C-alpha positions as CSV (number, residue, x, y, z in Angstrom):
1,M,3.5,45.2,-52.0
2,V,4.8,41.7,-52.5
3,V,2.4,39.2,-54.1
4,L,3.5,35.6,-54.2
5,N,1.0,33.7,-56.3
6,K,3.3,30.8,-57.1
7,I,6.1,29.7,-54.8
8,Y,8.3,27.8,-57.3
9,T,9.2,29.6,-60.5
10,K,11.9,27.2,-61.9
11,T,14.0,30.3,-62.8
12,G,16.6,29.2,-60.3
13,D,17.0,25.6,-61.6
14,A,20.3,26.5,-63.4
15,G,21.9,27.9,-60.2
16,E,21.1,31.5,-60.6
17,T,18.7,33.9,-58.8
18,A,17.4,37.4,-59.3
19,L,18.6,40.3,-57.1
20,G,16.4,43.2,-56.1
21,N,17.3,45.2,-59.2
22,G,16.5,42.2,-61.5
23,A,20.0,41.3,-62.3
24,R,20.7,37.5,-62.3
25,V,23.6,36.1,-60.3
26,A,24.9,32.8,-59.2
27,K,23.2,31.5,-56.1
28,H,26.7,31.1,-54.5
29,S,27.6,34.8,-55.1
30,A,28.9,36.8,-52.2
31,R,25.8,39.0,-52.2
32,V,23.4,36.0,-52.1
33,N,25.5,34.5,-49.3
34,A,25.3,37.7,-47.3
35,Y,21.6,38.2,-47.5
36,G,20.9,34.4,-47.3
37,T,22.7,34.4,-44.0
38,V,20.7,37.3,-42.8
39,D,17.6,35.1,-43.5
40,E,19.3,32.4,-41.4
41,V,19.6,35.0,-38.5
42,N,15.9,35.8,-38.9
43,A,15.1,32.1,-38.6
44,T,17.1,31.7,-35.4
45,V,15.3,34.8,-34.0
46,G,12.0,33.0,-34.8
47,L,13.2,30.0,-32.7
48,A,14.2,32.3,-29.9
49,R,10.8,33.9,-29.9
50,Q,9.3,30.5,-29.0
51,V,10.8,30.9,-25.5
52,S,10.7,34.7,-25.2
53,S,8.0,36.9,-23.8
54,G,7.2,40.5,-22.9
55,D,9.7,43.2,-23.8
56,V,12.3,40.7,-25.1
57,D,9.8,39.2,-27.5
58,E,8.8,42.7,-28.7
59,A,12.4,43.6,-29.3
60,L,12.9,40.4,-31.2
61,A,9.9,41.1,-33.3
62,R,11.4,44.5,-34.2
63,I,14.7,42.8,-35.0
64,Q,13.0,40.3,-37.3
65,N,11.4,43.2,-39.2
66,D,14.8,45.0,-39.4
67,L,16.3,41.8,-40.7
68,F,13.9,41.8,-43.6
69,D,14.9,45.4,-44.3
70,L,18.5,44.3,-44.2
71,G,17.9,41.4,-46.6
72,A,16.1,43.8,-49.0
73,D,19.1,46.3,-48.6
74,L,21.7,43.6,-49.3
75,C,19.8,42.1,-52.3
76,R,19.8,45.5,-54.0
77,P,23.3,46.4,-55.4
78,D,24.4,49.6,-57.1
79,M,23.7,52.1,-54.2
80,E,25.0,54.9,-56.4
81,K,22.2,54.2,-58.9
82,D,19.4,54.5,-56.2
83,A,18.5,58.0,-57.3
84,D,17.6,56.6,-60.8
85,A,15.5,53.6,-59.4
86,E,11.8,53.4,-60.3
87,Y,11.2,53.3,-56.5
88,A,13.4,54.1,-53.6
89,P,15.2,50.9,-52.5
90,L,14.8,50.0,-48.9
91,R,18.1,50.7,-47.0
92,V,18.9,50.1,-43.3
93,S,19.3,53.4,-41.5
94,D,21.6,54.8,-38.9
95,G,18.5,55.2,-36.8
96,Q,18.1,51.4,-36.7
97,V,21.7,51.1,-35.6
98,A,21.2,53.8,-32.9
99,R,18.2,51.9,-31.5
100,L,20.2,48.8,-31.1
101,E,23.0,50.8,-29.4
102,A,20.5,52.4,-26.9
103,E,19.1,48.9,-26.1
104,I,22.6,47.5,-25.6
105,D,23.5,50.4,-23.3
106,A,20.3,49.8,-21.3
107,M,21.1,46.1,-20.9
108,T,24.8,46.8,-20.1
109,G,23.7,49.1,-17.3
110,V,22.0,46.2,-15.6
111,L,24.7,43.6,-16.2
112,E,27.8,43.1,-14.0
113,P,31.0,43.4,-15.9
114,L,32.4,40.1,-17.2
115,R,35.5,38.7,-15.6
116,S,35.6,35.6,-17.8
117,F,34.4,34.6,-21.2
118,I,31.0,32.8,-21.0
119,L,29.9,29.6,-22.7
120,P,26.7,29.7,-24.7
121,G,24.0,28.3,-22.5
122,G,22.3,28.6,-19.2
123,S,18.6,29.2,-19.8
124,A,16.8,28.1,-23.0
125,L,16.4,31.7,-24.1
126,A,20.1,32.5,-23.4
127,A,21.2,29.5,-25.5
128,Q,18.9,30.8,-28.4
129,M,20.4,34.3,-28.1
130,H,23.9,32.9,-28.4
131,L,22.8,31.0,-31.5
132,C,21.4,34.2,-32.9
133,R,24.7,35.9,-32.0
134,T,26.9,33.5,-33.8
135,V,24.8,33.4,-37.0
136,S,24.7,37.2,-37.0
137,R,28.5,37.3,-36.7
138,R,28.7,35.0,-39.8
139,A,26.3,37.3,-41.6
140,E,28.5,40.3,-40.7
141,R,31.6,38.6,-42.0
142,L,29.9,37.8,-45.3
143,A,28.6,41.4,-45.6
144,V,32.1,42.8,-44.9
145,E,33.5,40.4,-47.5
146,L,30.9,41.6,-50.0
147,A,31.8,45.2,-49.2
148,T,35.4,44.5,-50.4
149,M,34.0,43.6,-53.8
150,E,30.8,45.6,-54.3
151,S,29.0,48.6,-52.8
152,V,27.2,47.9,-49.6
153,N,25.3,50.3,-47.3
154,P,27.7,51.0,-44.4
155,A,24.7,51.1,-42.0
156,A,23.9,47.5,-43.0
157,V,27.3,46.3,-41.8
158,K,27.1,48.4,-38.6
159,Y,23.6,47.0,-37.9
160,L,25.0,43.4,-38.1
161,N,27.9,44.3,-35.9
162,R,25.6,45.8,-33.2
163,L,23.1,43.1,-33.6
164,S,25.5,40.4,-32.5
165,D,26.4,42.5,-29.5
166,W,22.7,42.9,-28.8
167,F,22.2,39.2,-28.8
168,F,25.2,38.7,-26.5
169,C,23.7,41.2,-23.9
170,A,20.2,39.7,-24.3
171,G,21.7,36.2,-23.7
172,R,23.2,37.5,-20.5
173,M,20.0,39.2,-19.4
174,A,18.2,35.8,-20.0
175,N,20.6,34.2,-17.6
176,N,19.2,36.1,-14.6
177,D,20.9,39.3,-15.6
178,G,24.2,37.5,-16.0
179,K,24.2,35.9,-12.6
180,D,23.6,32.5,-14.1
181,D,26.0,32.8,-17.0
182,V,28.1,29.7,-17.7
183,L,31.7,30.8,-17.3
184,W,34.6,29.4,-19.2
185,V,37.2,27.8,-17.1
186,P,40.4,27.7,-19.1
187,G,42.0,24.3,-19.2
188,A,39.4,22.8,-16.8
189,N,39.4,19.4,-18.5
190,R,43.1,18.8,-19.3
């Protein structure tokens, strides 16, 4: 259980932070950038929840919890040493990825196929979903970059990839099942 008795510790004043295994790294390290951006995704989901309700809000609540799992996963390097850890590090699972895939498939079954790219917008919830999508894509790019340098749970990268697709579909659903999507008109303002 996490206990936060004091919010500021002054241990990061020199530009370093502690990872989940206790190792100290620069705050601008690839690993910190990756899990820090996952935290940004979570904050955008929190904003989206201000205008969501019902099943969508329940799904977003699950995603927020998953994003904390993902941050815990990414802040803990050395996957090959997990067996020696004092306690089992939290890792994103293929089951979490599969849940997103099932939800994407369900949404896609309702939506008409796209015949144009869409612009982020439409309803307030759709706009928020597109913000979530773009920040999750950035988090994915950073996690993929990290994976070129250090060990990363492959399910974590898959989760981020599916998550941005989930937000895309949810944004379309929030636009009257895609009927109110704002379509891109190439060259419209030339």
